[in-house]
N, C-alpha and C positions, 0 to 999 in steps of 0.2 A: 827368473826374468826372461830367459831365452824361450822357455815354453810358452809364456804369456804372449811374447812377441809373435811366435809362430801361429798361435790361436788367432791373434788380431789380423795377421796377414791372410790366413785362411778365411776368416770372417769377411774381410774386405773383398777378396776374390769371389766368394760366394754371393756377397751382396751385389756386386756389379753384374755377375752372370744372371742372377735371379731378376734383378731390375730390368736388364736388357730384354730377357725373355718375356716378362710380364708386360713391358712397354710395347713390344712388337705385337702382342695380342690384344691389348686393351687401350693403349695410349696413356695409361695411368699406372704408376708403380705402387703407390701406397697413399695413405692419408693419415691425418693426425690420430685417429682412433687406433690405427695399426701401430703407430709409434708408442702409444700408451700401453697397448697390449704387449709389445716387445719388452718394454721396460718392466711391466708387472711380471712377465714370464721370467725375465732375468733375475728378479728379486726372489721369485718362487724357487728357483734352482740354486740360489747362492749357497744354501746349506746342504743341498742334496748332491749337486754336481757343479763344482766350482768352475771347471773348464768350460762346460756348456753355458754357464752363467756369463763368463767372460766373453764367450762367442756371441751371445745375444746382446750384451751391453755394447760390444764393439759395433754390431750392425745398427743398433739403436743410435749410437753417437754419430756414425757415418751418415746415416739417413737424416738425422736431425740437422747435422752440420751442413750437408749439401742442400737440404730443403730450405734452410735459412740463408745460405750465402752463395748459392750457385749463381753464376753469371748468366745462366741459360733459363731462368725462370720464365714460365708462360705468363700471358697477360693476367689470367685468373690468379696465379700464384702471387704475382706482384701486387694484387689487390685483395689478398686475404683468403683465397680459397684453401680449404682444408685438404684437398686432393693434390698430390704431387705427381708431376710427370717426371720422367727420368731426368735428373738434374745435370747429366753430362751430355744430353742431346740439345743442340741449339734449336730454339723455336723461331719459326719464321713469323714475320709481322703480317698483319692482315693485308690482303691484296684484293683489288677489284675482282668481281665475279666474272665468269664467262659471259660473253655477249648474250643478251636476252635470257639470262638465267631466271628461273621461276622458283619461288619458295613459298610454302604455306605451313601454317602451324595451327593446330586446333587443340586447345586444352581448356580446363575450367576458367583460367584467368584471361587468356588471350585466344582470339580466333581471327587470324589475319592471312592475307596473301600479299606477297611481294613480287613484283616483276622488276628485273634489272635491265638497264638500257644497253645501247650498243657500245658503251665504253665500260660497262661493268658495275655501274652504280644504281642504287634503288631510286630511279627517277625516269622521266620520259626520255625517249630516244633523242640523241643530240643531233643526228643527221649532219647537215652541212654547217650547223651553227658552231662558231668558235668563240664568240664573246658573250659573257653573261653579266647580269647585274651583280651577282655575288656567288662565291663558292662557300659552301658550309662544310667544314671539316669536323669530324667527331667520331664517337664510337656508336654503340647500338642505340643510344638515346637519340642521336641525330639521324641515324639510319631509319629510325622509326619502328624498331622492334616492338611488336605488340599492337601496332595499328596498321591499317591498310595504307597503301601508297598515297591515296588521296588525303589522308589525315596527318601526314608527316609534317615536320616543322617547316620545310621549304615551301610546301603548298600553302601553309598558313601565312607565311611571309609574302608569298606571291599574291595572295588574296588582298593583303594589306597594301601591297605596292601596285595592285591592279595591273598585273602582267602575267602572261602565261609562259611557263617553262623558262623563266628568266633567271632562276636561281638553281644552281646545280648542287644537289644533295650528294656530298662525297662521304657521308657517314658509313663506316664499316664496323660491324660488330668485332670487338677485340682490338680496335685500333687505339693508338695513343699519340701524344704530341710528336714524338720523334718520327713516327710513321706518317702523321699528317703532313709534315714538311717534305718527306720523301714523295708522297703521292702528289703534292702540289707541284713539286719540281717536275715530276713525270708529265703532268698535265701541261705545264708551261713548255716543256720540250716538244709537246705535240701541237704547239701553237694555240692552245686555249688561253683565254684571258678573262678577267673580271674586274669590275670597278672596286669591289670590296671582297675581302676574305674574312669570314667569320669562323673562329675556331673555339 
């Protein structure tokens, strides 16, 4: 029993060291297919080398447990992504981009350009304006990932409301409800206001 405990401790130390190194280089530590590979490998060695099999099963269980129950899951992990980032590193929530940030993407499905305004959102510059008809909060769908600035949801609503730049698109890729409230509070603290908030 003592020998098995020592193997598990060594496996845990090895796991955390390896995860930290891989995370620093790639931002990802493993994925579901790697877990299946670890499990299959541990079964392969169960009759050949029991100690090594225990070592592999220990790593598999640690990785599986942390990927399922870590309090530090990324946005993607909380929404079913198969790739796991180091589960013992805290993930920051989505923040507005740098002033006048520019982004473009070209692939078979999407071909778009995004320019971000003077307060870091995918929208027209705010300038001196402090009051809006509405704030729209959300993730990449609201930000308009996949379409040009001119085709995003806020521009569609502005067309219906017959007003220019009266709706502030606060969509950020990877944002979620808890983060929306934080961003809204930050805007309020900077004296921005709106008649409506759409989340």
